[in-house]
C-alpha positions as CSV (number, residue, x, y, z in Angstrom):
1,M,13.0,8.5,-9.6
2,V,10.7,6.5,-7.2
3,A,11.4,4.6,-4.3
4,R,9.8,1.4,-2.4
5,C,9.8,-0.1,0.9
6,V,9.9,-3.9,0.5
7,R,9.5,-6.6,3.3
8,V,9.8,-10.1,2.4
9,T,8.7,-13.2,4.3
10,G,9.1,-16.5,4.5
11,R,12.6,-18.6,4.5
12,V,15.0,-15.1,3.7
13,Q,17.2,-15.0,6.2
14,G,20.3,-17.5,6.3
15,V,20.2,-18.1,2.6
16,F,22.4,-15.0,1.2
17,F,19.2,-13.2,0.5
18,R,20.8,-9.4,1.5
19,A,23.9,-10.0,-0.7
20,W,21.8,-11.7,-3.3
21,T,19.8,-8.5,-3.4
22,C,22.5,-6.3,-2.9
23,E,24.4,-7.7,-6.3
24,Q,21.1,-7.1,-8.1
25,A,20.7,-4.0,-7.5
26,Q,24.0,-3.0,-8.3
27,G,22.8,-4.8,-11.5
28,L,20.1,-2.5,-12.6
29,H,21.9,0.1,-11.0
30,V,19.3,0.7,-8.1
31,T,20.1,2.1,-4.9
32,G,19.3,1.4,-1.2
33,W,19.9,-0.4,1.5
34,V,18.8,-3.7,2.5
35,R,18.7,-5.4,6.2
36,N,17.3,-8.4,8.4
37,C,14.4,-8.1,11.1
38,P,14.3,-9.1,14.2
39,D,10.8,-10.9,12.8
40,G,12.8,-12.9,10.5
41,S,12.2,-11.1,7.7
42,V,14.4,-8.9,5.4
43,E,13.3,-5.3,4.6
44,A,15.0,-3.3,1.9
45,H,14.6,0.6,0.3
46,V,15.3,0.5,-3.7
47,E,14.7,3.7,-5.7
48,G,16.0,4.5,-8.9
49,D,14.1,4.7,-12.2
50,E,10.7,2.7,-11.8
51,G,11.7,0.3,-14.4
52,S,14.6,-0.7,-12.7
53,V,13.3,-0.4,-9.3
54,E,10.2,-2.7,-10.5
55,Q,12.8,-5.4,-12.0
56,L,14.3,-5.9,-8.8
57,I,11.1,-6.3,-6.7
58,G,10.2,-9.0,-9.4
59,K,13.3,-10.8,-9.0
60,M,13.2,-10.9,-4.8
61,H,10.2,-12.4,-5.2
62,D,11.2,-15.1,-5.9
63,G,15.1,-14.4,-4.3
64,P,18.1,-16.4,-4.2
65,P,18.5,-20.0,-4.7
66,G,17.4,-21.4,-1.1
67,A,15.5,-18.5,-0.5
68,Q,11.1,-19.8,0.1
69,V,9.5,-16.1,-0.3
70,A,6.0,-16.6,1.3
71,E,4.9,-12.8,1.1
72,L,6.4,-9.7,-0.6
73,Q,5.0,-6.3,0.7
74,V,6.0,-3.3,-1.5
75,S,5.0,0.0,-0.7
76,D,5.9,4.1,-1.8
77,A,8.5,5.5,0.0
78,S,10.3,8.6,-0.3
79,T,13.4,9.0,-2.1
80,E,16.9,9.5,0.1
81,A,19.2,10.1,-2.7
82,L,21.7,7.5,-2.4
83,S,24.5,6.9,-4.1
84,S,24.6,3.1,-4.1
85,F,23.4,-0.4,-2.8
86,E,24.3,-1.5,0.8
87,I,23.5,-4.3,3.2
88,R,22.6,-2.8,6.7
89,H,23.5,-4.4,10.1
């Protein structure tokens, strides 16, 4: 089990990035959360088996149709033992 903190910048708000990330995470059996930040970026906490987490991060680098990801920063995080993936406000 690994956990990562992901910050995505670019055109990532108003393009369903959070809903899309949640859907992708659920399909990969990754738990965690995603939220919009006041600076216009999107932040996510993702955890699960390393392969699935890395797959999700790879998908987030491209984002949903309409998104334009400028930068994706990833750092290690502590696991939170979450049971699902949710959109936080």
